[in-house]
C-alpha positions, 0 to 999 in steps of 0.5 A: 568855371564849372564843367558838367560832363554827362555820363553817357550810357552809349553812343545812342544817347547822342542826338544829331541833326543831320538833314537835307534841305530843299528850297522851292522858289516861286520866282520868275528868275532863271535857273542860271540866275539862281545858280549865280545868286547862290554862288554869290551868297556862298562867296559872301558867307565864306568871306564873312565867316572865314570858311571855304565852302564850294558850290559843288559841296554845298548845293545839289541840283537846281532845276525847274518844275515842269509838267513833265516832272511835277509828279516825280517832284510831288512824290519825292518832295511834297508827300511825306514832307509837308502837311498842306499845299494851300488848302489841300491836305497832303497824305501822310505815309505813317498815318496811312500805313498805321491805319492799314496795318491795324485794319489788316491785323498787323501784330505788334511786337511779333515774337515768333517767326510765324508772326513776323512772316504774317507782318511781312505779308501785311506790310506788302499789302500796305505798301501796295495800298500806299502806292495806289493811294499816292498815285490816286491822290496826285491824279485827283490834285494834279491841276492844283499841284501844277498851278502851284509848282510848275515854273518853280525852281528847286534848290536841293542841298548837296548832302546832309547839313551842306547848306550853311544855316546862315544862308537859309533866310537869304535864299528864302527871302530873296527867291521867295522860297519855301524851305522844306526840311527833308529830315 
């Protein structure tokens, strides 16, 4: 048997994939049913794999999207994480801010304090413009977003990589859920 051990330059050379997951469940089930279902899935997974994951260290909040929290849901979980809601293009933060920076004269590779200060002012304007744009986009698409998401149940992972990958398909298929990878 031959072992190949790479010569690492530094710890930066090591790539990890830590991420949180969100499941948007388009189901007529209650939050209580979903929590019970998740516990049963986790119990089955633990039994099959010989692991001892607990519900509290695996799953975060489980709640329903309502008209009262739809805007917060969209800001936190839709914008920046998915590209389209049905046929509505979702704004992309990085594309927007890069375009605004170019328009406002952001200085790449700023080497002097004066340039860094100028970039800081540009970034403040960019953030303000993003907030205005995001608020406007939500307001203009609120009816479609409400139609799509109000009543859905949201399942959030407790932390990075806390939901075992082996449960992804079971949750997605059983609860008609769309999984959103939160980086």
